[in-house]
C-alpha positions in Angstrom: 15.3 -9.5 -8.4 18.8 -9.8 -6.9 19.7 -12.7 -4.6 19.9 -10.4 -1.6 16.2 -9.5 -2.1 15.3 -13.2 -1.8 17.6 -13.8 1.2 16.6 -10.8 3.3 13.0 -11.9 4.2 14.2 -15.4 5.3 16.9 -13.9 7.5 14.3 -11.6 9.1 11.9 -14.4 9.9 14.6 -16.8 11.1 16.5 -14.7 13.6 15.3 -13.6 17.0 11.9 -14.9 18.0 11.0 -15.7 14.4 8.2 -13.1 14.3 10.0 -10.6 12.1 10.6 -8.1 14.9 13.9 -6.9 13.3 15.0 -5.0 10.3 17.5 -6.6 7.9 19.6 -4.1 5.9 21.7 -5.3 3.0 25.1 -3.7 3.4 27.0 -5.0 0.3 28.7 -7.9 -1.4 31.7 -8.1 0.9 32.0 -9.7 4.3 32.3 -6.7 6.7 33.2 -8.7 9.7 29.8 -10.2 10.3 29.1 -12.4 13.4 27.9 -15.3 11.3 28.7 -16.7 7.9 26.4 -19.1 6.1 25.5 -20.2 2.6 22.2 -19.9 0.8 21.7 -23.6 1.7 22.5 -23.3 5.4 20.7 -20.0 6.1 18.1 -22.0 8.1 20.8 -22.5 10.8 20.1 -18.8 11.8 16.8 -19.9 13.2 16.3 -18.4 16.7 19.8 -16.9 16.7 20.4 -13.5 18.2 23.2 -12.4 15.8 23.5 -8.8 14.7 25.1 -9.4 11.4 25.3 -12.2 8.8 27.4 -12.8 5.8 25.8 -15.1 3.1 28.4 -16.6 0.8 28.2 -15.1 -2.8 25.4 -12.8 -1.7 26.8 -10.3 0.8 26.4 -8.8 4.3 23.3 -8.1 6.2 22.9 -5.9 9.3 20.2 -7.1 11.8 18.6 -4.5 14.1 15.9 -5.4 16.7 12.8 -3.2 16.5 12.0 -1.5 19.8 8.9 0.2 18.6 5.6 -0.1 20.5 2.2 -0.2 19.0 -0.6 -2.3 17.6 1.4 -3.2 14.5 4.9 -3.0 15.9 7.6 -4.9 14.0 5.8 -4.9 10.7 7.1 -3.3 7.5 4.5 -1.5 5.4 4.7 -0.1 1.9 2.1 2.6 0.9 1.9 3.8 -2.7 0.8 7.3 -3.5 1.7 8.3 0.0 3.3 11.7 -0.4 -0.1 13.3 0.1 -3.8 12.7 0.7 -5.2 9.4 1.9 -1.8 7.7 1.3 0.1 10.1 3.5 -2.5 9.7 6.3 -2.3 5.9 6.0 1.5 6.0 6.2 1.4 8.3 9.2 -1.1 6.0 10.9 0.9 2.8 10.3 4.1 4.6 11.6 2.2 5.7 14.7 1.2 2.0 15.3 4.8 0.8 15.2 5.5 0.0 11.5 8.6 0.7 9.5 7.1 2.5 6.5 8.1 2.9 2.8 6.7 6.1 1.3 6.4 5.3 -2.4 5.2 8.0 -4.8 5.9 9.6 -8.2 6.6 12.8 -6.4 10.2 12.0 -5.2 10.7 15.3 -3.2 7.3 15.0 -1.6 7.9 11.4 -0.6 11.3 12.4 0.9 9.7 15.2 2.9 6.9 12.9 4.1 9.4 10.2 5.1 11.5 12.8 7.1 8.4 14.2 8.8 7.0 10.9 9.8 10.3 9.7 11.1 10.7 12.8 13.2 7.1 12.7 14.5 6.8 9.0 15.3 10.3 7.8 15.6 9.6 5.4 12.8 12.0 3.8 10.3 11.1 5.3 7.0 12.2 5.1 3.4 11.2 7.3 0.4 11.0 5.6 -2.9 10.2 7.1 -6.3 7.9 4.8 -8.2 5.7 4.8 -11.3 3.2 2.1 -10.3 2.1 1.5 -13.9 5.7 0.6 -14.9 6.9 -3.0 -14.4 10.6 -2.1 -13.8 9.7 0.8 -11.5 7.5 -1.4 -9.3 10.1 -4.2 -9.2 12.6 -1.6 -8.1 10.3 -0.3 -5.4 10.0 -3.7 -3.9 13.7 -4.4 -4.1 14.5 -1.1 -2.3 12.0 -1.8 0.5 13.4 -5.3 1.1 17.0 -4.3 1.0 16.3 -1.5 3.5 14.1 -3.4 5.9 14.2 -7.1 5.1 10.7 -7.7 3.9 7.1 -6.5 3.4 4.3 -7.4 5.8 1.6 -4.9 4.7 1.2 -3.5 1.2 -1.3 -0.7 0.7 -2.1 -0.2 -3.0 -3.3 3.4 -2.6 -2.0 5.3 -5.7 -4.8 6.2 -8.1 -6.1 8.9 -10.4 -9.4 10.1 -11.7 -10.3 11.5 -15.2 -14.0 12.3 -15.3 -16.0 12.9 -18.5 -18.8 11.7 -20.7 -18.5 9.2 -23.5 -18.3 12.2 -25.9 -15.6 13.9 -23.9 -13.4 11.0 -22.8 -10.2 10.5 -24.8 -8.5 7.2 -25.4 -5.4 8.5 -23.7 -7.2 9.5 -20.6 -9.2 6.3 -20.4 -6.0 4.2 -20.8 -4.1 6.3 -18.2 -6.8 5.6 -15.6 -6.8 1.9 -16.3 -3.0 1.7 -16.1 -2.7 3.5 -12.8 -5.8 2.1 -11.1 -6.0 -1.4 -12.5 -2.8 -2.6 -14.2 -0.6 -1.1 -11.4 -2.5 -3.2 -8.8 -1.5 -6.3 -10.7 2.1 -5.3 -10.9 2.4 -4.4 -7.3 0.7 -7.6 -6.1 2.9 -9.7 -8.4 6.2 -8.5 -6.9 5.0 -7.9 -3.3 3.5 -11.4 -3.0 6.9 -12.9 -4.0 8.4 -11.4 -0.8 5.4 -12.4 1.4 5.7 -16.0 0.2 9.4 -16.1 1.2 8.4 -14.9 4.7 5.8 -17.6 5.0 8.5 -20.2 4.0 10.6 -19.0 6.9 7.8 -18.9 9.4 4.6 -20.8 8.4 2.6 -19.1 11.2 2.9 -15.5 9.9 0.3 -13.8 7.8 0.7 -10.8 5.4 -1.7 -8.3 4.0 -2.3 -6.8 0.5 -4.8 -4.0 0.8 -6.3 -2.1 -2.1 -7.7 1.3 -1.5 -10.6 1.0 -3.9 -13.7 3.3 -3.9 -17.4 3.3 -3.5 -17.3 3.7 -7.3 -16.1 0.1 -7.3 -19.4 -0.9 -5.8 -21.8 1.1 -8.0 -21.5 2.9 -11.3 -20.6 6.6 -11.5 -22.3 8.9 -14.0 -19.8 10.5 -16.4 -17.0 8.9 -14.4 -16.9 5.5 -16.1 -13.1 5.3 -16.6 -12.6 5.5 -12.8 -15.6 3.3 -11.8 -14.6 0.6 -14.4 -11.0 0.5 -13.1 -12.3 0.2 -9.5 -14.8 -2.6 -10.4 -11.9 -4.3 -12.0 -9.8 -3.8 -8.8 -12.4 -5.7 -6.8 -12.2 -8.5 -9.3 -8.4 -8.6 -8.9 -8.8 -8.5 -5.1 -11.1 -11.6 -5.1 -8.9 -13.5 -7.5 -5.6 -12.6 -5.8 -7.2 -13.7 -2.5 -8.0 -17.1 -3.8 -4.5 -17.6 -5.3 -2.6 -16.3 -2.3 -4.6 -17.7 0.6 -2.4 -20.9 0.8 0.6 -18.6 1.5 -1.1 -16.8 4.4 -1.5 -13.6 2.4 -4.9 -11.9 2.9 -6.0 -9.7 0.1 -8.8 -7.2 0.7 -10.1 -3.9 -0.6 -11.4 -0.9 1.2 -14.0 1.2 -0.6 -14.0 4.7 0.9 -16.7 7.2 0.3 -15.8 10.6 -1.1 -12.7 12.2 0.5 -14.1 15.7 0.1 -11.3 17.4 2.0 -8.4 15.7 0.2 -6.6 17.0 -2.9 -8.3 14.5 -5.2 -11.5 16.5 -4.7 -10.4 19.9 -3.6 -7.5 20.8 -5.9 -8.5 24.1 -7.4 -7.3 23.1 -10.9 -7.6 19.3 -11.3 -9.9 18.3 -8.3 -13.1 16.4 -8.8 -15.2 19.4 -7.6 -13.8 21.3 -10.6 -13.9 18.4 -13.0 -17.5 17.5 -12.1 -18.6 21.1 -12.4 -17.1 21.4 -15.8 -18.5 18.1 -16.9 -22.0 19.2 -15.9 -22.3 16.1 -13.8 -24.4 17.8 -11.1 -27.6 19.4 -12.7 -28.0 23.0 -11.6 -24.6 23.3 -9.9 -22.9 26.7 -10.6 -20.0 26.6 -8.2 -17.7 24.0 -6.6 -19.6 24.6 -3.3 -22.8 23.5 -5.0 -21.0 20.3 -6.1 -19.7 19.7 -2.5 -23.2 20.2 -0.9 -24.6 17.8 -3.4 -22.2 15.0 -2.4 -22.5 15.7 1.3 -26.3 15.4 1.0 -26.0 11.9 -0.4 -24.4 10.5 2.8 -26.7 9.4 5.7 -24.0 10.5 8.2 -23.8 13.9 6.5 -20.1 14.2 5.7 -17.3 13.0 3.5 -15.0 10.1 4.3 -11.9 11.0 6.4 -8.5 9.5 6.6 -9.2 8.2 10.1 -12.2 6.3 8.8 -10.0 4.4 6.3 -7.3 3.8 8.9 -9.8 2.2 11.2 -10.7 -0.2 8.4 -7.1 -0.9 7.6 -6.4 -1.8 11.2 -9.4 -4.2 11.2 -8.2 -5.9 8.1 -4.7 -6.4 9.5 -5.8 -7.6 12.9 -8.4 -10.1 11.7 -7.1 -13.5 10.6 -10.2 -15.0 9.0 -11.3 -12.8 6.1 -9.9 -12.4 2.6 -11.2 -11.3 -0.8 -13.6 -8.7 0.7 -14.5 -5.2 -0.4 -15.2 -3.2 2.8 -17.3 -0.1 2.3 -16.4 3.0 4.4 -19.0 5.3 3.0 -21.0 6.7 5.9 -24.0 4.6 4.7 -23.9 6.1 1.2 -23.4 2.6 -0.2 -25.0 -0.3 1.7 -24.3 -3.9 0.6 -27.1 -6.3 0.0 
């Protein structure tokens, strides 16, 4: 990562009230007439200052803008992967509505850009669209760098991007199995690796602040899934990563938790007419006697005590709880309507 990426989070948590209620944008390597000039060694002298621009010798210029947003999470910077559509888009909208600056990170570059524009217009939020392949090391590192250079840090990271490839042992190919593992499991490691570096820097600047890494897992991370073992296995692994990351990162004030939603029956993951799970499960013969996608849907609705699929607002309520609480980490929180009950 470039020097500016390591400097930005410290500036953000030094200036003003020290709570990170500003954005810090990297302008470039030249001094553009900044109010203050410091070195990397004397950057701590910015503590409690109210300057609007800073030049750091041999690094460059930074523009500091107070955040005037209101809301439950006002002043925080959030990155949400897989947020051009589905759960991810809903989560990004929710966080923007609560005062966050939001990075829309997705493989679908045009979709991410459209989502960022719409969220900015609707909520008045600072947004940034970033194209990312979450299973690629350089791409993830680039996503983190772009977020930090635009806003000055990352307070909330939501690891939402994921895919499903259903099928029996006889049907599943090595390529499909590996793809699911790369996107659902390996990518979580890559994102946590680079995001946590930034969160640690913020903690150095202000030992009182806490940050959140939140994995959007699945009820399939809590119990096996017939003819869907690639997905379930990756999600079981995700909970193992969550617990392990939580232990490692707790000393830095970084909470790491997973949310395990029930079936998002109205989202594209399930309802896409060509690749959705209703179609995949029907073709795989996963539901005995099912002849149509409507049969598959009714089967899954009947398994939920509260009688419906999980909705975006259910997951957002869980996200808000995780962010607000200061005394829980390493947990896998079910949001399943009672379909999965922990012992």
